[in-house]
C-alpha positions in Angstrom: -29.3 104.2 158.8 -30.0 100.9 160.8 -31.1 97.7 159.5 -34.6 96.9 160.0 -35.9 100.6 159.3 -37.9 101.1 155.9 -40.6 102.8 156.9 -39.7 105.1 153.7 -40.9 102.2 151.3 -44.3 101.0 152.1 -44.8 99.4 148.7 -42.9 98.0 145.8 -43.6 99.4 141.6 -43.5 96.4 140.0 -41.8 97.7 136.4 -41.8 94.7 134.4 -40.3 95.7 130.9 -38.1 99.2 131.3 -37.6 99.5 128.2 -41.1 98.7 126.8 -43.3 101.6 125.9 -46.9 102.2 126.4 -48.6 101.3 123.4 -47.1 97.7 123.5 -48.9 97.4 127.5 -51.9 95.2 125.8 -49.7 93.5 123.5 -47.7 92.3 126.6 -50.3 91.8 128.6 -52.7 90.2 126.1 -48.9 88.1 125.7 -48.8 87.1 129.0 -52.3 86.1 129.6 -52.4 83.9 127.2 -49.4 82.6 128.5 -51.1 82.1 131.8 -54.5 80.9 130.0 -52.7 77.7 127.9 -50.6 76.7 131.5 -53.5 76.3 133.1 -55.4 75.0 130.4 -52.4 72.9 129.5 -52.2 71.7 133.6 -55.6 70.9 134.4 -56.5 68.6 131.9 -53.7 66.8 133.2 -54.6 66.8 136.6 -58.3 65.2 135.4 -56.6 62.3 133.1 -54.7 61.5 136.0 -57.5 62.6 138.8 -59.4 60.6 136.2 -57.3 57.8 134.6 -55.6 54.5 137.0 -53.3 53.9 134.2 -51.9 56.7 135.5 -51.5 56.1 138.9 -47.6 54.2 138.4 -44.7 56.3 140.0 -43.4 58.2 137.1 -47.0 59.9 136.6 -46.5 60.4 140.3 -43.9 63.0 139.8 -45.5 64.3 136.7 -48.5 65.3 138.5 -45.8 66.6 141.6 -44.1 69.7 139.1 -47.6 70.4 137.4 -48.8 71.1 140.2 -45.6 72.5 141.1 -45.7 74.6 137.5 -49.3 75.9 138.4 -49.1 77.3 141.0 -45.7 79.2 140.0 -47.6 80.8 136.6 -50.0 81.8 139.3 -47.7 83.7 141.8 -46.1 85.1 139.1 -48.0 86.1 136.1 -51.7 87.6 137.3 -49.4 91.1 139.6 -47.8 91.7 135.5 -50.4 90.9 133.8 -52.6 93.7 135.7 -49.7 95.7 136.0 -49.6 96.0 132.0 -53.9 95.4 131.8 -55.0 97.8 134.1 -52.0 99.4 135.4 -51.8 98.0 139.1 -48.0 97.3 139.3 -48.4 98.3 143.1 -47.9 95.5 145.2 -47.6 96.7 149.4 -44.1 95.7 151.1 -45.1 93.0 153.0 -46.9 90.9 150.1 -44.1 91.5 147.3 -41.6 89.7 149.7 -44.7 87.1 149.9 -44.3 86.4 146.4 -40.4 86.6 146.2 -41.2 83.6 149.2 -43.1 81.8 147.1 -41.3 82.3 143.9 -37.9 81.2 145.0 -39.8 78.5 146.8 -41.7 76.6 144.0 -38.5 76.9 141.9 -36.7 74.7 144.3 -39.1 72.2 144.2 -39.4 71.5 140.6 -35.3 71.4 140.6 -35.9 68.6 143.4 -38.9 66.9 141.8 -36.2 67.0 138.3 -33.9 65.6 140.9 -36.4 62.5 140.9 -37.7 62.3 138.3 -34.3 61.0 136.9 -33.4 59.1 139.9 -36.4 57.4 138.5 -35.3 57.0 134.6 -31.6 55.9 136.4 -33.0 53.1 138.8 -35.8 52.7 135.6 -33.3 51.6 133.0 -30.3 50.7 134.6 -31.6 48.1 137.5 -34.4 47.2 135.5 -35.8 44.1 137.8 -35.5 45.9 140.6 -36.9 48.4 139.1 -40.5 48.1 141.0 -39.1 46.9 144.2 -37.2 50.4 145.2 -39.4 52.6 142.8 -43.6 52.2 144.1 -45.9 54.6 144.5 -45.7 55.0 148.2 -42.0 55.6 147.3 -42.4 58.6 145.0 -44.9 60.0 147.8 -42.0 60.2 150.6 -39.4 61.7 148.3 -41.8 64.1 147.2 -43.4 65.2 150.2 -39.5 65.4 151.1 -39.0 68.0 149.1 -42.1 70.1 148.9 -40.4 70.1 152.9 -36.9 70.8 152.7 -37.8 73.2 150.0 -38.8 76.3 152.1 -35.8 76.6 154.1 -33.7 78.0 151.5 -36.4 80.4 150.4 -37.3 81.5 153.8 -33.8 81.7 154.8 -33.5 84.3 152.1 -36.6 86.3 153.0 -36.4 86.8 156.8 -32.4 88.4 155.8 -33.7 90.3 153.1 -37.0 91.6 154.9 -35.4 93.8 157.8 -32.8 95.5 155.1 -33.4 99.3 155.0 -35.1 99.9 151.9 -35.0 103.8 151.6 -35.0 105.2 148.3 -36.1 103.8 145.1 -39.3 101.5 145.6 -39.2 99.6 141.6 -39.2 96.1 140.4 -37.5 95.3 137.5 -38.5 93.5 137.0 -41.6 91.0 135.8 -42.5 89.8 139.6 -40.6 90.1 142.6 -37.1 88.1 143.5 -34.8 88.5 145.7 -32.0 90.7 143.6 -34.8 92.7 142.3 -35.3 93.2 146.0 -32.4 93.7 147.2 -30.6 95.6 144.9 -32.5 98.2 146.4 -31.4 98.2 149.5 -29.5 101.1 151.0 -27.1 99.0 152.0 -24.0 96.7 151.1 -25.8 93.8 150.3 -22.6 91.7 149.6 -23.1 90.4 152.9 -26.7 89.6 151.6 -26.0 88.2 148.1 -23.6 86.0 148.6 -25.9 83.9 150.8 -28.3 83.8 148.7 -26.2 83.0 145.3 -25.0 80.3 147.8 -28.1 78.5 148.2 -29.7 79.3 144.7 -26.4 77.4 143.5 -26.8 74.2 145.8 -30.9 74.1 145.0 -29.6 74.3 140.9 -26.8 72.1 140.8 -27.0 69.5 143.9 -29.4 68.0 142.3 -28.0 68.9 138.1 -24.8 66.3 139.3 -27.3 63.4 140.4 -29.2 64.0 136.6 -26.1 64.3 134.1 -24.8 61.1 136.4 -28.1 59.9 135.7 -28.5 60.3 131.9 -24.5 59.2 131.6 -25.2 56.2 133.5 -28.2 56.3 131.1 -26.7 56.2 128.0 -24.5 53.9 129.2 -27.0 51.1 129.4 -28.4 52.5 126.5 -25.2 51.8 124.0 -25.3 48.2 126.2 -28.2 47.2 124.6 -27.9 45.1 121.0 -30.6 45.7 119.3 -31.2 49.7 117.4 -35.2 49.1 117.9 -34.1 48.7 121.5 -31.8 51.4 122.2 -34.5 53.7 120.4 -37.4 51.8 122.7 -35.5 53.1 125.9 -33.9 56.2 124.9 -37.8 57.4 124.1 -39.2 56.5 127.9 -36.5 58.8 129.0 -36.8 61.4 126.4 -39.7 63.6 127.6 -38.1 63.8 131.1 -34.6 65.2 129.7 -36.6 67.9 127.8 -38.5 69.1 130.8 -35.2 68.9 132.4 -32.7 70.9 129.8 -35.8 73.4 129.7 -35.2 73.9 133.8 -31.8 73.6 134.2 -30.0 75.2 131.1 -30.9 78.4 130.4 -31.1 78.9 134.5 -27.0 77.8 134.4 -26.6 80.5 131.6 -28.5 83.4 133.3 -26.4 82.3 136.6 -22.8 82.2 135.6 -22.8 84.8 133.2 -23.8 87.4 135.8 -20.8 86.1 137.5 -18.3 85.8 134.6 -19.0 89.5 134.0 -20.7 89.1 131.0 -24.1 91.8 130.6 -26.8 92.1 129.4 -29.5 95.1 129.2 -32.5 94.8 131.9 -35.4 93.9 129.2 -33.0 91.4 127.1 -32.3 89.8 131.0 -35.6 89.8 131.7 -37.0 88.4 128.7 -34.6 85.5 129.1 -35.9 85.1 132.7 -38.9 85.3 131.7 -38.9 83.2 128.9 -37.0 80.4 131.5 -39.5 80.8 134.5 -42.6 80.7 132.4 -42.3 79.2 129.4 -41.7 75.5 130.6 -45.1 75.5 132.3 -46.6 76.1 129.6 -44.7 73.4 127.3 -44.7 70.7 129.7 -48.8 69.6 129.2 -47.6 69.2 125.9 -44.4 67.3 126.1 -46.1 65.2 129.2 -48.9 64.3 126.0 -46.9 63.5 123.1 -43.8 61.7 124.8 -45.4 59.5 127.9 -46.8 56.4 126.8 -49.8 56.1 129.4 -51.0 60.0 129.5 -51.3 59.7 125.2 -53.3 56.5 125.6 -55.6 58.3 127.8 -55.8 61.6 126.0 -56.6 59.2 122.8 -59.3 57.3 124.6 -61.0 60.6 125.7 -60.5 62.1 122.2 -62.3 59.2 121.1 -65.1 59.2 123.6 -65.6 62.5 122.8 -66.1 62.7 118.5 -67.9 59.2 119.0 -69.7 59.0 121.5 -72.8 56.7 120.7 -70.5 54.3 119.1 -70.8 51.7 122.0 -74.5 52.5 122.9 -75.2 51.1 119.7 -76.6 47.8 120.0 -75.2 44.6 117.6 -77.3 43.5 115.2 -78.4 39.8 115.1 
């Protein structure tokens, strides 16, 4: 069959977890819905704080803003369909719709990687070159870098879609995953997928490892700079300014690198376990990140406390002073 003939498959079916018994579909959909709800609420709260509190209009918080937007869009791309699959048995997705979802999944994942690179750059300059930080990292600098990240991130996922879309899909149409991604789709192609999977693997590694190399370098440099601070209190204070970012970066990169490396050195997982790991590293960070912003970043915490005090004591400022 020639490439480009995919007429045998007109739609795909999102299977989700192949080993999940029907009696647990309701539980699975409820858990996934709660994950989506918490993700949406948490990130929308951060957006509202940013929109209403000018104290947050600083370079580091603009980076967080871009990460929040990417997290919301990624979760909205992936979760509603798998929730519908388990809640309403509506797992079917059109042929083109599946490739659109695949593009968006890889696009927002790439954006996240680049935004985390910018986050590490911000902390690196702030701690290693504190006197030059205001001159190097400005709001305009972050806007330019972040806009570039959103634009450049389009290239890799678009290449993967362009190469995968014309492949012949003539056998099974069942996607053994909770959303359409490159591996899940191209595995169904009726052709040798090596010429298509290897370039995609290279793109994925460049997307992951390129920013990761700089992130590792930046935090090693930060550790060296912190060690040189004489005061123990100064060291703790300096480390606390980047602890939240380090947690976010670890949640994003460590599980992904583990999955990519294990699959290429011969470590095999059951299909369900592999999907669970992928869902954990894909969907938990967007849900957990708002908590990290709230408890590990100074001005977000202060902004939340200000709003909490206003909501719990709204009459305080309106009570006239007793003369």
